[in-house]
LOKOL-295407 format. One record per residue (C-alpha): residue number from 0; x, y, z. Coordinates in Angstrom, 1 decimal. Layout:
N
+------+--------+--------+--------+
: resi :      X :      Y :      Z :
+------+--------+--------+--------+
:  NUM :      X :      Y :      Z :
...
+------+--------+--------+--------+
// end
This chain:
235
+------+--------+--------+--------+
: resi :      X :      Y :      Z :
+------+--------+--------+--------+
:    0 :   32.9 :    8.9 :   23.9 :
:    1 :   31.7 :   12.6 :   23.3 :
:    2 :   29.9 :   14.7 :   25.5 :
:    3 :   26.7 :   14.4 :   23.5 :
:    4 :   26.5 :   10.8 :   24.4 :
:    5 :   27.3 :   11.0 :   28.0 :
:    6 :   24.8 :   13.5 :   29.2 :
:    7 :   22.9 :   12.5 :   32.0 :
:    8 :   19.1 :   11.5 :   31.0 :
:    9 :   16.6 :   13.7 :   32.1 :
:   10 :   19.0 :   16.7 :   32.7 :
:   11 :   17.9 :   20.2 :   31.5 :
:   12 :   19.5 :   22.9 :   29.7 :
:   13 :   19.8 :   26.3 :   31.1 :
:   14 :   17.3 :   29.1 :   30.1 :
:   15 :   20.1 :   30.9 :   28.5 :
:   16 :   20.7 :   27.9 :   26.0 :
:   17 :   17.1 :   27.4 :   25.4 :
:   18 :   16.6 :   31.0 :   24.4 :
:   19 :   20.1 :   30.8 :   22.4 :
:   20 :   18.7 :   27.8 :   20.4 :
:   21 :   15.4 :   29.7 :   19.8 :
:   22 :   17.3 :   32.8 :   18.4 :
:   23 :   19.4 :   30.6 :   16.3 :
:   24 :   16.5 :   28.5 :   14.9 :
:   25 :   14.7 :   31.7 :   14.1 :
:   26 :   17.7 :   33.4 :   12.3 :
:   27 :   18.5 :   30.1 :   10.2 :
:   28 :   15.4 :   28.0 :   10.2 :
:   29 :   15.6 :   24.3 :    9.2 :
:   30 :   19.5 :   24.9 :    8.6 :
:   31 :   19.9 :   25.2 :   12.3 :
:   32 :   17.8 :   22.1 :   13.0 :
:   33 :   19.7 :   20.1 :   10.3 :
:   34 :   22.7 :   20.4 :   12.3 :
:   35 :   21.2 :   17.9 :   14.8 :
:   36 :   19.7 :   15.4 :   12.5 :
:   37 :   20.4 :   12.0 :   14.2 :
:   38 :   21.5 :   13.6 :   17.5 :
:   39 :   19.3 :   14.2 :   20.8 :
:   40 :   19.0 :   18.1 :   20.6 :
:   41 :   18.5 :   18.2 :   24.4 :
:   42 :   22.0 :   16.3 :   25.0 :
:   43 :   23.3 :   19.0 :   22.2 :
:   44 :   22.0 :   21.8 :   24.4 :
:   45 :   23.7 :   20.5 :   27.6 :
:   46 :   26.8 :   20.2 :   25.5 :
:   47 :   26.6 :   23.9 :   24.5 :
:   48 :   25.9 :   24.9 :   28.0 :
:   49 :   28.8 :   23.2 :   29.3 :
:   50 :   31.0 :   24.9 :   26.7 :
:   51 :   29.6 :   28.5 :   26.8 :
:   52 :   29.2 :   28.4 :   30.8 :
:   53 :   32.6 :   30.0 :   31.0 :
:   54 :   31.7 :   32.9 :   28.8 :
:   55 :   30.0 :   36.1 :   30.3 :
:   56 :   26.8 :   37.6 :   29.1 :
:   57 :   28.4 :   40.4 :   27.2 :
:   58 :   30.7 :   37.8 :   25.3 :
:   59 :   27.4 :   35.8 :   24.2 :
:   60 :   25.7 :   38.9 :   23.1 :
:   61 :   28.9 :   40.0 :   21.4 :
:   62 :   29.0 :   36.5 :   19.3 :
:   63 :   25.3 :   36.9 :   18.3 :
:   64 :   26.1 :   40.3 :   16.9 :
:   65 :   28.6 :   38.5 :   14.6 :
:   66 :   26.9 :   35.7 :   13.3 :
:   67 :   27.3 :   34.7 :    9.8 :
:   68 :   24.6 :   35.4 :    7.3 :
:   69 :   24.1 :   32.5 :    5.5 :
:   70 :   25.2 :   29.2 :    7.6 :
:   71 :   24.5 :   28.6 :   11.2 :
:   72 :   27.9 :   28.1 :   13.4 :
:   73 :   28.7 :   25.1 :   15.3 :
:   74 :   29.8 :   25.3 :   18.9 :
:   75 :   33.4 :   25.9 :   18.3 :
:   76 :   32.7 :   28.4 :   15.8 :
:   77 :   30.2 :   30.4 :   18.0 :
:   78 :   32.9 :   30.4 :   20.9 :
:   79 :   35.3 :   31.7 :   18.5 :
:   80 :   32.6 :   34.7 :   17.5 :
:   81 :   32.2 :   35.3 :   21.2 :
:   82 :   35.8 :   35.4 :   22.0 :
:   83 :   37.7 :   36.9 :   19.1 :
:   84 :   41.6 :   37.1 :   18.9 :
:   85 :   42.6 :   40.3 :   20.7 :
:   86 :   44.3 :   42.8 :   18.5 :
:   87 :   47.7 :   43.4 :   20.5 :
:   88 :   47.9 :   47.2 :   19.6 :
:   89 :   44.4 :   48.1 :   20.3 :
:   90 :   44.6 :   46.2 :   23.6 :
:   91 :   47.8 :   48.2 :   24.3 :
:   92 :   46.1 :   51.8 :   24.0 :
:   93 :   43.1 :   50.1 :   25.8 :
:   94 :   45.2 :   49.1 :   28.8 :
:   95 :   47.1 :   52.5 :   28.9 :
:   96 :   43.8 :   54.4 :   28.9 :
:   97 :   42.3 :   51.9 :   31.4 :
:   98 :   45.5 :   52.2 :   33.5 :
:   99 :   45.1 :   56.2 :   33.8 :
:  100 :   41.7 :   55.9 :   34.8 :
:  101 :   42.5 :   53.5 :   37.5 :
:  102 :   44.9 :   56.1 :   38.8 :
:  103 :   42.0 :   58.4 :   39.0 :
:  104 :   39.8 :   55.9 :   41.0 :
:  105 :   37.9 :   55.1 :   38.1 :
:  106 :   36.7 :   51.6 :   36.8 :
:  107 :   38.0 :   52.1 :   33.2 :
:  108 :   36.6 :   50.8 :   29.9 :
:  109 :   37.7 :   47.2 :   29.3 :
:  110 :   36.7 :   45.3 :   26.3 :
:  111 :   37.6 :   41.9 :   28.0 :
:  112 :   38.8 :   40.7 :   31.3 :
:  113 :   41.8 :   39.5 :   29.1 :
:  114 :   43.0 :   43.0 :   28.7 :
:  115 :   42.8 :   44.1 :   32.1 :
:  116 :   44.6 :   41.1 :   33.5 :
:  117 :   47.2 :   41.6 :   30.8 :
:  118 :   47.7 :   45.2 :   32.0 :
:  119 :   48.1 :   43.9 :   35.6 :
:  120 :   50.4 :   41.1 :   34.6 :
:  121 :   52.4 :   43.5 :   32.5 :
:  122 :   52.5 :   46.2 :   34.9 :
:  123 :   51.0 :   49.9 :   35.2 :
:  124 :   54.5 :   51.4 :   35.4 :
:  125 :   56.1 :   49.8 :   32.1 :
:  126 :   52.6 :   50.7 :   30.4 :
:  127 :   53.1 :   54.2 :   31.3 :
:  128 :   56.7 :   54.8 :   30.6 :
:  129 :   57.2 :   52.5 :   27.5 :
:  130 :   55.8 :   52.6 :   24.0 :
:  131 :   53.8 :   49.7 :   22.2 :
:  132 :   56.6 :   49.4 :   19.7 :
:  133 :   59.4 :   48.8 :   22.3 :
:  134 :   57.1 :   46.5 :   24.2 :
:  135 :   55.2 :   44.6 :   21.4 :
:  136 :   57.0 :   41.1 :   22.0 :
:  137 :   56.5 :   40.8 :   25.6 :
:  138 :   53.1 :   42.5 :   25.5 :
:  139 :   52.0 :   39.8 :   22.9 :
:  140 :   53.2 :   37.3 :   25.3 :
:  141 :   51.3 :   38.4 :   28.2 :
:  142 :   48.3 :   38.6 :   26.2 :
:  143 :   48.5 :   35.1 :   24.8 :
:  144 :   49.2 :   33.9 :   28.5 :
:  145 :   46.3 :   35.6 :   30.0 :
:  146 :   44.2 :   34.5 :   26.8 :
:  147 :   44.9 :   30.9 :   27.7 :
:  148 :   44.0 :   31.2 :   31.3 :
:  149 :   40.6 :   33.0 :   30.3 :
:  150 :   40.0 :   29.9 :   28.0 :
:  151 :   40.3 :   27.7 :   30.8 :
:  152 :   37.8 :   30.2 :   32.8 :
:  153 :   40.7 :   31.1 :   35.2 :
:  154 :   40.3 :   34.7 :   35.3 :
:  155 :   38.4 :   36.6 :   38.0 :
:  156 :   36.1 :   39.6 :   37.4 :
:  157 :   37.6 :   43.0 :   37.0 :
:  158 :   37.7 :   44.5 :   40.4 :
:  159 :   36.6 :   47.9 :   41.8 :
:  160 :   39.5 :   50.3 :   41.8 :
:  161 :   41.3 :   51.0 :   45.0 :
:  162 :   39.9 :   54.5 :   46.7 :
:  163 :   41.8 :   57.6 :   46.0 :
:  164 :   43.8 :   59.2 :   48.8 :
:  165 :   42.8 :   62.2 :   50.4 :
:  166 :   43.8 :   65.5 :   49.0 :
:  167 :   46.5 :   67.3 :   51.1 :
:  168 :   45.4 :   70.1 :   53.5 :
:  169 :   45.8 :   73.4 :   51.9 :
:  170 :   45.5 :   75.5 :   55.0 :
:  171 :   47.9 :   76.1 :   58.1 :
:  172 :   47.7 :   73.3 :   60.6 :
:  173 :   49.0 :   73.2 :   64.2 :
:  174 :   52.0 :   70.6 :   64.7 :
:  175 :   50.1 :   68.2 :   66.6 :
:  176 :   47.3 :   68.2 :   64.2 :
:  177 :   49.8 :   67.8 :   61.3 :
:  178 :   51.4 :   64.8 :   63.0 :
:  179 :   47.8 :   63.4 :   63.0 :
:  180 :   47.2 :   64.2 :   59.4 :
:  181 :   50.6 :   62.4 :   58.5 :
:  182 :   49.5 :   59.2 :   60.4 :
:  183 :   46.2 :   59.4 :   58.7 :
:  184 :   47.4 :   59.5 :   55.1 :
:  185 :   49.8 :   56.8 :   56.2 :
:  186 :   47.1 :   54.4 :   57.2 :
:  187 :   45.1 :   55.5 :   53.9 :
:  188 :   48.1 :   54.8 :   52.0 :
:  189 :   48.4 :   51.4 :   53.4 :
:  190 :   45.0 :   50.5 :   52.8 :
:  191 :   45.1 :   51.7 :   49.3 :
:  192 :   48.3 :   49.6 :   48.7 :
:  193 :   46.7 :   46.3 :   49.9 :
:  194 :   46.0 :   44.0 :   47.3 :
:  195 :   42.1 :   43.9 :   46.2 :
:  196 :   42.0 :   40.2 :   45.6 :
:  197 :   44.7 :   37.6 :   45.2 :
:  198 :   45.7 :   37.8 :   41.6 :
:  199 :   47.4 :   34.3 :   41.7 :
:  200 :   44.4 :   32.7 :   43.0 :
:  201 :   43.3 :   31.3 :   39.5 :
:  202 :   46.8 :   29.5 :   39.6 :
:  203 :   46.1 :   27.9 :   43.0 :
:  204 :   42.6 :   26.8 :   41.9 :
:  205 :   43.8 :   25.2 :   38.8 :
:  206 :   46.8 :   23.3 :   40.6 :
:  207 :   44.3 :   22.0 :   43.2 :
:  208 :   41.7 :   20.9 :   40.6 :
:  209 :   43.9 :   19.9 :   37.3 :
:  210 :   41.4 :   17.4 :   36.1 :
:  211 :   40.5 :   18.4 :   32.4 :
:  212 :   43.1 :   21.0 :   32.2 :
:  213 :   45.5 :   21.3 :   29.5 :
:  214 :   49.3 :   20.7 :   30.2 :
:  215 :   50.1 :   24.1 :   29.1 :
:  216 :   47.7 :   25.7 :   31.3 :
:  217 :   48.9 :   23.6 :   34.2 :
:  218 :   52.5 :   24.6 :   33.4 :
:  219 :   51.5 :   28.3 :   33.3 :
:  220 :   49.6 :   28.1 :   36.8 :
:  221 :   52.9 :   26.4 :   38.2 :
:  222 :   55.1 :   29.2 :   36.6 :
:  223 :   52.7 :   31.9 :   37.9 :
:  224 :   53.3 :   30.6 :   41.6 :
:  225 :   57.1 :   30.0 :   40.9 :
:  226 :   56.8 :   26.1 :   41.2 :
:  227 :   58.2 :   23.6 :   38.9 :
:  228 :   55.6 :   21.6 :   37.2 :
:  229 :   55.9 :   17.8 :   37.3 :
:  230 :   53.3 :   16.0 :   35.6 :
:  231 :   52.1 :   13.0 :   37.5 :
:  232 :   53.0 :    9.7 :   35.9 :
:  233 :   50.2 :    7.3 :   34.8 :
:  234 :   50.2 :    3.8 :   36.3 :
+------+--------+--------+--------+
// end
């Protein structure tokens, strides 16, 4: 049975879905309403809410900016408008610039969490020292992997950058004070190198709650944790 037919009676759609339907009705008029002839439109709203709940506000706004001029999109079409395929070369240059910004203690400009987490998975060192041409195949694999995780709702928000280390002292320092400075810098370095969040947490959550997840996504989650995926047999 479809999600349209299994929605709980009396359930209400979130306000953002109500506003979205109002916007699409205003843009397309009766063509929009014609999509729901013979269906319970309130149940349809709940279905859209369940599917679009994994998208960010920015993604939905982006999707609205790309609406087709003549005919209203269906649910899957609208999701594709909100999350278009990532251009590998453009994402590479965005990641290189973003990695440099993170080194300066800045947040960086990221068009999507997919690009940021692809940068994390690929590695800042390789991004900095390799060219797109040499890394194209691996980079595309990483983008595809992270994109699948994103589609399953498994990506964390982009974290704030680690604090920068203090600038070195430029004036003469007594030996005992110099030792204290060295220890202070060591502590700052240790703190800066501590991971800001568990980058594999999405995989643990997916394995702990596999219901509704695709076999491909579960395989990737196990692989990320260095585990062997063994699908459960159905009795």
